[in-house]
C-alpha positions, 0 to 999 in steps of 0.5 A, spaced: 499 499 499 504 504 502 508 504 495 501 507 492 505 513 495 511 512 492 515 517 486 513 512 481 519 509 480 521 506 487 513 505 487 513 500 481 518 497 484 515 495 489 509 492 488 513 488 482 517 485 488 510 484 493 506 480 486 512 476 485 512 473 492 505 473 492 506 468 484 502 473 481 502 473 473 502 479 470 508 481 476 512 484 471 508 489 468 505 491 475 505 497 477 504 502 484 496 504 481 494 498 481 494 499 489 489 504 489 483 500 491 487 496 497 488 503 499 482 505 499 479 500 503 484 501 509 483 508 508 475 507 510 476 502 516 482 506 519 478 512 519 471 509 521 468 512 514 467 504 513 459 503 514 455 497 513 450 496 509 444 498 510 440 495 505 442 491 500 438 491 493 440 485 489 443 485 483 437 485 476 442 481 471 445 476 469 451 474 474 456 469 474 461 468 480 467 465 479 473 464 485 478 460 487 476 455 493 485 454 496 485 463 498 487 464 506 481 470 505 474 470 501 471 476 499 465 474 498 459 469 504 456 464 503 449 469 502 452 471 496 453 464 494 446 462 496 443 468 492 448 468 485 446 459 485 438 460 488 437 465 481 435 460 474 441 458 469 437 461 464 436 468 466 444 467 468 446 466 477 451 461 477 456 460 481 463 455 480 468 453 484 475 453 482 480 450 485 486 454 485 487 461 488 486 469 487 488 467 480 485 461 479 484 463 471 489 463 469 495 457 468 491 450 468 485 453 469 484 458 464 481 454 458 476 451 463 475 458 466 474 460 458 469 455 457 465 457 463 465 464 461 463 463 453 457 459 455 455 462 460 455 468 455 451 464 450 445 464 453 443 471 455 
């Protein structure tokens, strides 16, 4: 996160180093600007400006939710998975979990993920 605020030469190098440590594909082209989302999340958490959702309006569009099973932290809840799974597949409600971590859509799962996305869009 600190690399976001550093001069670009240093920030980009630090971001690429961390990306390599986490075995992120494309680490060689990572840049400090990619840390923006993390900066904002931590800013809201530390300043107390992050507020829980008071009212949740479910999306009214087809949803294909793909995720990797082998991660220490998930950014979704069981409620979300149940919501997406409960939508009729004909109108676009589908959840698919893949073996792999954050970058499950690359490497060994790339073909499967691409086929799933193509199949999803073909039904719309």
